[in-house]
C-alpha positions in Angstrom: -64.1 72.0 -18.7 -65.2 75.6 -19.0 -62.0 76.9 -17.3 -59.5 75.3 -19.6 -57.9 73.2 -16.9 -55.1 71.3 -18.6 -54.5 73.7 -21.4 -51.0 74.8 -22.4 -50.2 78.3 -23.5 -47.1 79.2 -25.5 -46.2 82.8 -26.0 -43.5 83.7 -28.6 -42.3 87.3 -28.5 -40.7 89.1 -31.4 -37.3 88.9 -29.5 -36.4 86.2 -27.0 -37.4 82.7 -26.3 -40.9 81.3 -26.1 -42.6 81.0 -22.7 -45.0 78.3 -21.6 -47.7 78.1 -18.9 -50.1 75.4 -17.9 -53.6 76.0 -16.6 -54.0 74.0 -13.4 -56.7 73.4 -10.9 -56.0 73.4 -7.2 -54.0 75.5 -4.8 -50.7 76.0 -3.1 -52.2 76.1 0.4 -55.2 75.1 2.3 -57.1 78.5 2.0 -56.2 79.9 -1.5 -56.8 78.8 -5.0 -55.1 79.9 -8.2 -57.3 81.5 -10.9 -57.2 79.8 -14.3 -54.9 82.6 -15.7 -51.5 82.7 -17.2 -49.2 85.8 -16.8 -46.1 86.4 -18.8 -43.1 88.8 -18.4 -42.4 90.0 -21.9 -40.0 92.9 -21.2 -39.9 95.4 -24.0 -41.6 93.2 -26.6 -44.6 95.0 -28.2 -46.2 91.9 -29.9 -46.4 88.2 -29.3 -47.8 85.1 -31.0 -50.0 83.1 -28.7 -50.8 79.4 -29.1 -53.2 77.6 -26.8 -53.3 73.8 -26.9 -56.6 72.7 -25.3 -56.9 69.6 -23.2 -58.5 67.7 -26.1 -55.5 68.5 -28.4 -57.1 71.2 -30.5 -55.1 74.5 -30.9 -56.0 78.2 -31.1 -53.4 80.6 -32.5 -53.3 84.3 -32.4 -50.6 86.3 -34.2 -49.1 89.7 -33.5 -51.1 90.3 -30.3 -50.1 93.6 -28.7 -48.6 93.2 -25.2 -49.5 95.1 -22.0 -53.1 93.9 -21.9 -55.2 91.0 -20.7 -56.7 88.8 -23.4 -59.3 86.0 -23.2 -59.0 83.1 -25.6 -62.0 80.9 -26.2 -61.9 77.6 -27.9 -63.8 77.4 -31.2 -66.6 74.9 -31.2 
């Protein structure tokens, strides 16, 4: 599962509630598929904590990640 299908991402901003996304396979229509990405609207928050729960139950945690960028989280072996 190199695309993390089934992973759960929790983003906790410095102000406001946590947000969750699930990485899913498949598509919403016959001709398009969704990339294995999660996008979050974080308003004016400048940093977030990120927790990825992988399909096998392991977790990866990143603290004080600056917002306004794209990050790639890889599961440790």
